C-alpha positions as CSV (number, residue, x, y, z in Angstrom):
1,M,-4.5,-57.7,51.3
2,N,-5.1,-59.7,48.1
3,L,-2.2,-62.2,48.1
4,D,-2.6,-63.0,44.4
5,A,-2.2,-59.3,43.6
6,E,1.0,-59.2,45.7
7,Y,2.4,-62.2,43.9
8,S,1.6,-60.5,40.6
9,K,3.5,-57.4,41.6
10,L,6.5,-59.4,42.4
11,T,6.5,-61.6,39.3
12,L,9.4,-61.4,36.9
13,D,9.4,-62.8,33.4
14,T,12.4,-65.1,33.6
15,K,11.2,-67.4,30.8
16,P,11.7,-70.6,32.9
17,K,10.9,-74.2,31.9
18,M,8.7,-76.0,34.4
19,A,6.8,-79.3,34.6
20,L,3.9,-80.2,36.9
21,I,3.5,-84.0,36.7
22,V,0.3,-85.3,38.4
23,L,0.0,-88.9,39.2
24,D,-3.8,-88.8,39.9
25,G,-4.7,-90.1,43.3
26,L,-1.1,-90.8,44.1
27,G,-1.3,-90.6,47.9
28,D,-2.3,-93.6,50.0
29,I,-2.3,-94.8,53.6
30,A,-0.2,-97.6,55.2
31,T,-2.4,-100.3,56.7
32,K,-2.0,-103.8,58.3
33,E,-3.6,-105.4,55.2
34,Q,-0.9,-103.8,53.0
35,Q,2.0,-104.8,55.4
36,Y,2.1,-101.1,56.5
37,M,3.2,-99.9,53.1
38,T,1.7,-97.7,50.5
39,P,1.9,-98.5,46.7
40,L,4.5,-95.6,46.4
41,E,6.6,-97.2,49.1
42,A,6.3,-100.7,47.7
43,A,7.0,-99.7,44.1
44,R,10.5,-100.1,42.6
45,T,11.3,-96.5,41.4
46,P,15.0,-96.1,40.6
47,N,14.5,-93.0,38.5
48,L,12.4,-91.2,41.1
49,D,14.9,-92.3,43.7
50,A,17.7,-90.7,41.7
51,L,15.7,-87.4,41.4
52,T,14.8,-87.5,45.1
53,K,18.5,-87.1,46.2
54,D,18.5,-83.5,44.9
55,S,14.9,-82.6,45.8
56,A,12.7,-81.3,48.6
57,Q,9.6,-83.1,49.7
58,G,6.4,-82.4,51.7
59,R,2.7,-83.0,51.7
60,M,-0.2,-80.9,50.4
61,I,-3.7,-80.3,51.7
62,P,-5.9,-80.3,48.5
63,V,-8.6,-78.0,49.8
64,A,-8.8,-77.7,53.6
65,P,-8.2,-80.2,56.4
66,G,-10.7,-83.0,56.4
67,I,-12.2,-82.1,53.0
68,T,-12.2,-84.8,50.3
69,P,-11.8,-83.1,46.9
70,G,-13.2,-84.1,43.5
71,S,-10.7,-84.1,40.6
72,G,-11.8,-80.5,39.6
73,P,-11.0,-78.8,43.0
74,G,-7.9,-81.0,43.3
75,H,-6.4,-79.8,40.0
76,L,-7.5,-76.2,40.3
77,G,-5.6,-76.1,43.6
78,L,-2.5,-77.4,41.8
79,F,-2.9,-74.7,39.2
80,G,-2.9,-72.1,42.0
81,Y,-6.7,-71.3,42.0
82,D,-8.3,-71.5,45.5
83,P,-10.8,-74.4,45.1
84,I,-13.2,-72.7,47.5
85,E,-13.2,-69.4,45.5
86,F,-13.2,-71.0,42.1
87,Q,-15.9,-73.7,42.1
88,V,-16.4,-75.4,38.7
89,G,-18.9,-78.1,37.8
90,R,-17.4,-81.4,36.7
91,G,-19.7,-81.4,33.7
92,V,-18.2,-78.2,32.4
93,I,-14.7,-79.6,32.8
94,E,-15.5,-82.9,31.0
95,T,-17.4,-81.1,28.2
96,L,-14.5,-78.8,27.4
97,G,-12.1,-81.7,27.5
98,L,-14.2,-83.4,24.7
99,G,-13.8,-80.4,22.5
100,I,-17.3,-79.0,22.9
101,E,-17.3,-75.2,23.2
102,L,-19.8,-74.1,25.8
103,K,-22.0,-71.1,25.1
104,S,-23.5,-68.6,27.5
105,G,-26.4,-70.3,29.3
106,D,-25.4,-73.8,28.5
107,V,-25.7,-76.3,31.4
108,A,-23.3,-79.3,31.2
109,A,-23.3,-82.6,33.1
110,R,-20.7,-85.3,33.5
111,A,-22.4,-88.6,33.2
112,N,-21.4,-92.2,33.5
113,F,-23.3,-95.4,32.7
114,C,-24.3,-97.6,35.6
115,T,-26.1,-100.8,36.3
116,I,-29.5,-100.8,38.0
117,N,-31.6,-103.8,39.1
118,E,-35.3,-104.5,38.6
119,K,-36.1,-102.4,41.7
120,G,-34.3,-99.4,40.2
121,L,-31.4,-99.6,42.7
122,V,-27.8,-98.9,41.5
123,T,-25.8,-102.1,41.8
124,D,-22.6,-100.8,40.0
125,R,-21.9,-97.1,39.7
126,R,-19.5,-97.7,36.7
127,A,-21.3,-100.4,34.8
128,G,-18.2,-102.6,35.1
129,R,-16.2,-99.9,33.3
130,I,-17.6,-100.8,29.9
131,P,-15.2,-100.3,27.0
132,T,-15.2,-97.0,25.2
133,E,-16.7,-98.6,22.1
134,K,-19.8,-99.7,24.1
135,C,-20.1,-96.2,25.5
136,E,-20.0,-94.8,22.0
137,E,-22.7,-97.2,20.9
138,L,-25.0,-96.3,23.7
139,C,-24.5,-92.6,23.3
140,K,-25.3,-92.9,19.6
141,I,-28.7,-94.5,20.6
142,L,-29.5,-91.7,23.1
143,A,-28.4,-88.9,20.7
144,S,-30.4,-90.2,17.8
145,K,-33.6,-90.4,19.9
146,I,-33.2,-87.3,22.1
147,K,-32.3,-84.2,20.2
148,K,-34.5,-81.7,22.0
149,I,-36.6,-81.4,25.1
150,G,-39.1,-78.6,24.5
151,D,-37.2,-75.6,23.2
152,T,-33.9,-76.9,24.6
153,E,-31.2,-78.7,22.5
154,V,-29.6,-81.8,24.0
155,I,-26.0,-82.6,23.1
156,I,-24.6,-86.1,24.0
157,R,-21.0,-87.0,23.5
158,P,-19.1,-90.2,24.6
159,G,-15.9,-90.0,26.7
160,K,-13.7,-92.8,27.8
161,E,-14.9,-96.1,29.1
162,H,-18.2,-95.6,31.0
163,R,-18.1,-91.8,30.9
164,F,-20.1,-89.3,28.7
165,V,-21.4,-85.8,28.8
166,V,-24.8,-84.1,28.3
167,V,-25.2,-80.4,27.4
168,F,-28.5,-78.7,27.7
169,R,-28.5,-75.6,25.4
170,G,-31.5,-73.3,25.7
171,K,-32.8,-70.1,27.2
172,G,-33.2,-69.4,30.9
173,L,-30.9,-72.1,32.2
174,E,-28.4,-72.1,35.0
175,G,-26.5,-74.3,37.4
176,P,-25.3,-75.7,39.7
177,L,-27.8,-78.5,40.3
178,T,-27.6,-81.5,42.7
179,D,-26.2,-84.8,41.5
180,S,-28.3,-87.8,40.5
181,D,-25.4,-90.0,41.6
182,P,-26.3,-91.5,45.1
183,N,-22.5,-92.0,45.6
184,R,-22.9,-95.6,46.7
185,E,-24.5,-98.8,45.5
186,G,-27.9,-100.0,46.9
187,L,-29.7,-96.7,46.4
188,P,-31.9,-95.4,43.6
189,I,-30.8,-92.7,41.1
190,A,-31.5,-89.4,42.9
191,V,-33.9,-86.8,41.6
192,V,-32.0,-83.7,40.4
193,K,-32.8,-80.4,42.1
194,A,-31.8,-76.7,42.0
195,Q,-29.1,-75.9,44.6
196,N,-30.8,-72.6,45.0
197,A,-34.5,-73.2,45.5
198,K,-35.2,-69.5,44.7
199,S,-33.6,-69.6,41.2
200,A,-36.1,-70.0,38.4
201,K,-33.2,-70.8,36.0
202,Q,-31.9,-73.6,38.1
203,K,-35.4,-75.0,38.6
204,K,-36.0,-75.0,34.9
205,A,-32.6,-76.8,34.3
206,A,-33.4,-79.4,37.0
207,K,-36.7,-80.2,35.4
208,L,-35.0,-80.6,32.0
209,V,-32.5,-83.1,33.5
210,N,-35.3,-85.1,35.2
211,D,-37.3,-85.1,31.9
212,F,-34.1,-86.3,30.1
213,Y,-34.0,-89.3,32.5
214,K,-37.7,-90.2,31.7
215,L,-36.8,-90.3,28.0
216,A,-33.4,-91.9,28.2
217,L,-33.8,-94.8,30.7
218,P,-36.4,-96.7,28.6
219,L,-33.9,-96.6,25.7
220,L,-31.3,-98.4,27.9
221,K,-33.6,-101.1,29.2
222,G,-32.0,-104.5,28.7
223,K,-28.6,-103.0,27.8
224,Q,-26.8,-104.7,30.7
225,P,-24.5,-103.9,32.3
226,A,-25.1,-100.3,31.2
227,N,-28.8,-100.0,31.6
228,G,-28.7,-96.7,33.6
229,F,-26.6,-93.6,34.1
230,L,-25.6,-91.1,36.8
231,M,-25.0,-87.4,36.4
232,R,-22.7,-85.2,38.4
233,G,-21.3,-81.7,38.4
234,I,-24.3,-80.2,36.5
235,A,-23.4,-76.5,36.1
236,H,-22.6,-73.6,33.7
237,Q,-19.2,-72.3,32.9
238,P,-17.9,-69.6,35.3
239,A,-15.5,-66.8,34.5
240,I,-11.9,-67.6,35.5
241,P,-8.7,-65.6,35.0
242,T,-6.3,-67.4,32.7
243,F,-3.1,-69.2,33.8
244,Q,-1.0,-66.9,31.6
245,E,-2.5,-63.8,33.0
246,R,-1.8,-64.9,36.6
247,Y,1.6,-66.4,36.2
248,K,3.2,-64.9,33.0
249,L,3.8,-68.5,31.7
250,R,2.8,-70.1,28.4
251,P,1.1,-73.4,29.6
252,V,0.4,-76.6,27.8
253,C,-1.5,-79.7,28.8
254,L,-0.5,-83.3,28.0
255,A,-3.3,-85.5,29.3
256,V,-5.2,-88.6,28.0
257,Y,-8.6,-88.3,29.7
258,P,-11.1,-85.5,28.6
259,M,-11.7,-84.2,32.1
260,Y,-8.1,-83.2,32.7
261,K,-7.9,-81.6,29.2
262,G,-11.0,-79.7,30.1
263,L,-9.6,-78.5,33.4
264,A,-6.5,-77.3,31.6
265,Q,-8.6,-75.6,28.9
266,L,-10.7,-73.9,31.5
267,V,-7.7,-71.9,32.8
268,G,-6.4,-71.2,29.3
269,M,-3.8,-74.0,28.7
270,V,-3.2,-75.2,25.2
271,K,-4.5,-78.8,24.9
272,I,-2.4,-81.4,23.0
273,E,-4.3,-84.3,21.5
274,G,-2.8,-87.7,20.5
275,P,-0.6,-89.3,23.2
276,Q,-2.3,-92.2,25.0
277,T,0.5,-93.5,27.3
278,I,2.8,-91.8,29.7
279,R,5.8,-92.7,27.4
280,E,4.0,-91.0,24.5
281,Q,3.2,-88.0,26.7
282,F,6.8,-87.6,27.6
283,E,7.9,-88.0,24.0
284,R,5.5,-85.3,22.9
285,F,6.9,-83.1,25.7
286,L,10.2,-83.3,23.9
287,L,8.6,-82.1,20.7
288,E,6.8,-79.2,22.3
289,Y,9.6,-78.2,24.7
290,E,10.6,-75.0,22.8
291,K,7.0,-73.7,22.4
292,Y,5.9,-73.5,26.1
293,D,7.1,-72.5,29.6
294,F,4.8,-74.7,31.7
295,F,4.0,-78.3,31.1
296,F,1.1,-80.0,32.9
297,I,1.4,-83.8,32.4
298,H,-1.3,-86.0,33.8
299,F,-1.2,-89.8,34.6
300,K,-4.6,-91.3,35.4
301,Y,-4.0,-94.9,36.4
302,T,-2.8,-94.5,40.0
303,D,-6.2,-93.1,40.7
304,K,-8.1,-95.7,38.7
305,H,-6.4,-98.6,40.5
306,G,-6.8,-96.9,43.9
307,E,-10.6,-96.6,43.3
308,D,-10.6,-100.3,42.5
309,G,-8.8,-101.1,45.7
310,N,-6.1,-102.8,43.7
311,F,-2.8,-102.3,45.6
312,D,-0.7,-104.3,43.2
313,A,-2.0,-102.5,40.1
314,K,-1.5,-99.1,41.6
315,K,2.1,-100.1,42.5
316,K,2.6,-101.3,39.0
317,A,1.3,-98.1,37.5
318,I,3.8,-96.1,39.6
319,E,6.6,-98.4,38.3
320,E,5.3,-97.8,34.7
321,F,5.5,-94.1,35.2
322,D,9.0,-94.4,36.7
323,A,10.3,-96.4,33.7
324,A,9.2,-93.6,31.3
325,L,10.5,-90.7,33.5
326,P,14.1,-90.6,31.9
327,I,12.5,-89.4,28.7
328,L,11.3,-86.2,30.4
329,L,14.6,-85.9,32.3
330,G,16.4,-85.8,29.0
331,K,15.6,-82.1,28.9
332,K,16.9,-79.6,31.4
333,L,13.9,-78.2,33.2
334,D,14.3,-75.4,35.8
335,V,11.6,-76.8,38.1
336,I,9.9,-80.2,38.3
337,A,7.0,-80.9,40.7
338,I,5.7,-84.5,41.0
339,T,2.6,-85.1,43.1
340,G,-1.1,-86.1,43.0
341,D,-4.3,-84.0,42.9
342,H,-5.5,-85.9,46.0
343,S,-5.0,-89.2,47.7
344,T,-7.0,-92.3,46.6
345,P,-6.2,-95.0,49.2
346,C,-6.8,-98.6,48.2
347,K,-8.4,-99.3,51.5
348,I,-11.0,-96.5,50.9
349,K,-11.5,-97.2,47.2
350,G,-12.1,-93.5,46.5
351,H,-10.7,-90.0,47.0
352,S,-9.8,-89.0,50.5
353,W,-8.8,-86.1,52.7
354,H,-5.3,-87.3,53.3
355,P,-2.6,-84.9,52.2
356,Q,-0.8,-86.0,49.1
357,P,3.0,-86.3,48.8
358,V,4.9,-83.8,46.7
359,L,8.4,-83.7,45.3
360,L,10.0,-80.4,44.2
361,H,13.2,-80.4,42.2
362,S,15.2,-77.4,41.1
363,P,18.8,-76.1,41.4
364,Y,17.5,-74.1,44.4
365,S,15.2,-76.7,46.1
366,G,18.0,-78.1,48.2
367,S,18.2,-81.7,49.2
368,D,16.2,-83.2,52.1
369,K,18.8,-86.0,52.1
370,L,16.0,-88.6,51.5
371,Q,16.6,-91.7,49.5
372,R,13.1,-92.2,48.1
373,F,9.9,-90.3,47.3
374,T,7.3,-91.8,49.6
375,E,4.6,-90.6,52.0
376,T,6.8,-91.4,55.0
377,G,9.7,-89.4,53.5
378,A,7.4,-86.6,52.6
379,N,6.3,-86.3,56.2
380,T,9.8,-85.3,57.2
381,G,10.6,-83.1,54.1
382,S,11.5,-79.4,54.3
383,L,8.4,-78.3,52.4
384,G,6.2,-79.4,55.4
385,I,2.5,-79.5,55.0
386,F,0.9,-76.7,52.9
387,E,-2.2,-76.0,50.9
388,A,-2.0,-77.2,47.3
389,K,-2.8,-73.7,45.9
390,Y,0.7,-72.6,46.9
391,L,2.6,-75.2,44.9
392,I,2.6,-73.1,41.7
393,R,4.0,-70.2,43.8
394,L,6.8,-72.4,45.1
395,M,7.5,-73.5,41.6
396,Q,7.8,-69.9,40.5
397,A,10.1,-69.1,43.4
398,N,12.3,-72.0,42.5
399,A,12.5,-70.6,39.0
400,K,13.5,-67.2,40.4
401,M,10.4,-65.5,39.1
402,F,9.8,-63.3,42.2
403,D,11.4,-60.0,43.0
404,K,12.2,-59.3,46.7
405,F,9.2,-58.2,48.8
406,G,9.7,-55.0,50.7
407,A,12.9,-53.0,51.6
């Protein structure tokens, strides 16, 4: 039995208003160093607390037990797409988010500037998070010098801070390829290879990427701290059914960072440009309220501070989000879900496999009689522990979008 097909048969067009609010990397773990508290538990969140009293809580497994997801799989799961079935390269997502339309045969890579020492070893994978202006300057240098490699066009576009994208546009190319990112400091930039050694198209694409390195690295010599770069998610764009086709909802995305705009665009969401803070995102939500049914609102900074291992900054980001929340609550939504795409524990300084907490609010969610939205409370909530790909289905159910199954 195809479960998605069964859901589709049951779906009713009730024209609900729903919001999925993602605090990136929200989940954390309580440790002795953190006085056995998580940033979510330590934060002062009066507005979340008020919402919690009429909500259900639980925890979600982003992919499968023990698997640490990237942002792509984490968000695709939240959108209801099985991350194992729908695997999308990070380069594709980031490229779409920057407004570059990918053509058939394009191979896209998500890149970020890094610092390498005289021995060629990576000493800082993010080049100290250089400002966006510096990234734009360096990308301009690369783009002016490397326009083509053989018969393949090379497109370079800056993103935010240390991030940028590279698109290889030519004939006979295909992904996915291995990453050049060694995933930790102290190692050299890795040689990119075809994931399928029998694929001539992948092997050609891998050679192009390695040739690009030979041309680009000399141009960055002496540009400390950004004298190198790492590439991940090198792939082509796969075919994915749209969000509106699957759920009978008109979706819109309010995000700041290109990658999350790209993820939304990948599944057919309308991408709104302009807002730069969570307050501005919520204010834009008010303006767009009548046009759409489903609002995906993304907040990045919980993840950013988790990756830096900065407990206090992650706590403060949660408080900043909470202070802006009443703007969104000014409109009567049928369903609100607040969660993360994965956990980013401060102790780990990176994504992890720990289930992320989720709060679900609707007139039919019931109350778990909890006073706060925290990992500890979520552990006891009525939603239990479930796979993230079912969250959208629970949101639909709470919007009374499903007919009864069977007699």
